[in-house]
N, C-alpha and C positions, 0 to 999 in steps of 0.2 A: 678866693680859695677854691680849688677844684673839689667838688663833692662827689661826683660820679661821672662816668663817661658822658661828655657833652654838656655838663652842668657846672657852672662856676658861680660862686657866691661873692658879691662885691659889697663893699662898704660905701654908701652913697656920699659920705663926708670925705672920704680919702681917695676914691677912684672915680674917674670919669669913664663910664663904660664905653664911650665912643673911642677912647684911646687905648683900649686893651691891645696887647700884642696880636699880630696876625694869627698866631697859634689858636686863639679863641674864636676865630671867625667860624660861624655856623653853630657855635655852642649856645645853649640857653643861658642868658645872663640873668641871674637871680639877684635882685637888689634886697639887701637885708633890711628888715623893718627896724624902726627905732627901738633901742633896748629899754626894758623896764629897769628903773634904778634899783640897785640892791637894797635889801632891808637894812643891812648894817651900814654904818657910816662908810661912804665911798672912799676907797683908797686911791690916792692920786698916782700911785706907781703903776697901776694897770689901766688899760683902756676902758672907757665906759662902754665900749662895744664888746664886752666879754660874751654877750649873747651869740656872737659869731664863732666863738671858740667851742666848737662842737667836735664830737668824735664819730666818724663814720665807721659802722661795723661791717657794712657791705654796701652794695650799690643802692640799697633802699633804706636800711635801718640806720638811724642817727640818734646819738645820745645828746640831749639838750637840757639845759638848766630848767627845772620844772616851773619856775616863776616867769620864764620868758614866753608867755602865752602868745604874743604877736609872732615870735619866731616859730613857735610850734605850729601855729595856724598857717604861716607862710610855707613851712616845710611840707605840711600836709597838702596844701594847694599845689605844690610843685611835684607831687607824686612820691614823696618820701614817707617813711613810717617813723615819726619821732618817738623816742623813748625818753619821757621826762624823768629826770633824776635830780634830787636836791644836791646842789654842789656849791652854793654861794659861800659856804664856810671855807672853801679852798681859795677864794679870791685873795686873802692876805698873803698867800704863797705865790702870788703874782701870775695868776692865770686861771684857766678852767680846764675842761676835759682834754683838749688837744695838748696843752702844755703838761698836764699831769701824766699823760700816757705816751709821751713822745718816744720813749724807748721800747714800746710794746712790740712783741713778736706776733706775727699773724701767720695763719696757715692759709694755703690756697695758692692759686696760680698767679704769678707776677703778671700784671697787665699794664699797658700804657694807655692813658686816656687820650693820647694825641691822634 
C-alpha cells in the first residue's frame, strides 16, 4: 500500500518484497509489523492484518488504530506522525480506517507518487 511519495507498506505474509513491480524500484519498502489481536472476538470475515488499514491525512500524518502499538512505533521510525484513534469497534463492519473512509473528498493538489 503506497503511504507517501517513495514509501510503500507491504504485508510480509502476502507479499515478497523482492517481487514488487518495477514501479516501486527506488522506493522505501516498509514491512508491516505483526498485528496486535483485537480485544473483541476475532471476526473471520476481515483480515487479521487490519493494523495495515490506515488512513493517510497527508505525507506525514497517518491515522492508526490505537492498540496497534507495534505499527505506531514502526510508523514513527519510518518518519510518519501516527495519530492513534480507537477504531476496533468498526471491525465488524469489515474493515478499518481506509475502508470506512474510502469515499472521502480531499482538498489539495493532485499528485502522482510515481
